[in-house]
C-alpha positions, 0 to 999 in steps of 0.5 A: 394499517397497523398489521401492515406496518408490523410486518414490514417493520419485522421484515426491515429487521430481518433484512437488516440482521441478515445484512450484518450477518452477511458483513460480518461472517463473509466480507470481514467487516467489524475486522478490519486492519487497525492503524496506530499513530506514531510522533516519528513517521505518522502512521502505520498497522497496528502490531501483531494483527492477524485479520481477514477482510473482504476474504483476504488475510493480513497479518502483522509483527510487533513491529508493524511490518506485514511480515513474519516476526523477526527473530535474532536467528535471522542472519539473511535480511532483505529490506523492502520498504515502500508505500502501499505498492508494497504492503498491498493492503487489506485487498491482498492476501498475505500469501500474495504480496511480493515479500512473502513469495520472495521468501517462499522462493528462497526457501524453495530454491536455497533452503535457508531462511531468508528474511525480505522484511515489509516495511512500509503503510499506505500513503508513505512517503520516503521520509517516513519510510526513513523515519522508521528505519532511524527508529527501529534501525535496519536489522543487519541487512545485507540489501535494501530495495527502496520501491517508489512511484513518481507521486513519492517526490513531493509526498512529504509529513505532514506529522498530522496523523489521519488515525482515528479521524479517516474512516480508512484508518481506524484505530478501533473496530466498527462496533456495527456492520452496518454502520462501517458499511455507511461510514467507510464507504458511503462514497460508493453509493452517492457515485452509483447514485449520480451515475444512474441518475445523472449520467456524466457528459461526453467529456466525463470519464466515469473512473476518473470520477470515481477515483477523484471521489476516493482522493477527496475522500481522504484526509491525505490530500492528493490531486489526481490529473492526467499527469498522475498523482500530485502530492502537496509537498513543497520540494524534493521529499529528503527521504530519499538522501536520509535512506541513502545515507541509513544504507550508507552508514551502514554499509547496505547495497542500496536500489531504487525501484520506480514503479508507474502509475496507469497514467505514465503506462498510457504515456510509456514514460515516467513523469516529470516528478518520477524523473525528479527521482531519476534525477537523484538517483543519478546524481548519487550513483544509485543503481535504478530498477525502472519498471518500463525496462521489465515489461510493465503492463496495466494487465498488473494494477488494480481495476480502476486503480492507478497504482496498486498492483493486484495480485499478478502484479505482486507475483510480477514485482516478485519476480523481477526482484527475485533476481536482483536480491540474488544478484546481491547475496551471491547465495550457495545451494 
């Protein structure tokens, strides 16, 4: 009996060590992109990172942008501002995000260094973005593009940073990959356990159950229903007006690119929150690009996701923005 126990113990140790190695070197556990808190805009990726997670590279510059370092010699600058839709997160490779694709395309077509600065963070609202611009300036930009979605209309800062609290926003690396797997992704085990042993009823949609689990696990609470993501903020996000005023003060042309959630794609139009953003742009005479007019489809979204682009979607975004940027910059070959 004791001999069997030792064999079992050795097997468990070998399995644990093997799993630890695979998680670290194949999937990038214990090498997560880190976050820092900020008193003005709550949080952002930590600066000067170069990590690989789930096979995807993620780099940030000294100002925490998901871009190469901003240089004094950069004379043609575009600000691409947004939330995780623009940022891409750790599930989108650095070379696949729209800002990188656009910079490479300008260099190829015009042989000029055109900077498309990726100023973004997951779950940022326009007021977070405006606070970043107030703190660091507009980098002598020639153009500003705000990529936004319906749920941003009421996503107002609480100034309660989730960094180091939400497992999805760590401020330091985990020391053990197995613990990170459990701490950050245990909801997956619970979801599939419930799916296998307690099959959903006819009225329950497994995809919606999973998405609800993800949202409940977030410190920044959101309500997901048939009308899309619902943020808890009261009133229209003041960041839209603040970004507009910043652009006007620095004489920077600005336009809004309105990106739908998958629930809106199914409906074929924006929900009431999206209508608020459209009304704001109309009142301020801000050009608004409605992504429905550009042929947005479900194939451009990540699987089991309500708003984020996959790599094909990032290319779709870049393809749509490139002629718009050309129009404003009036570059010559």
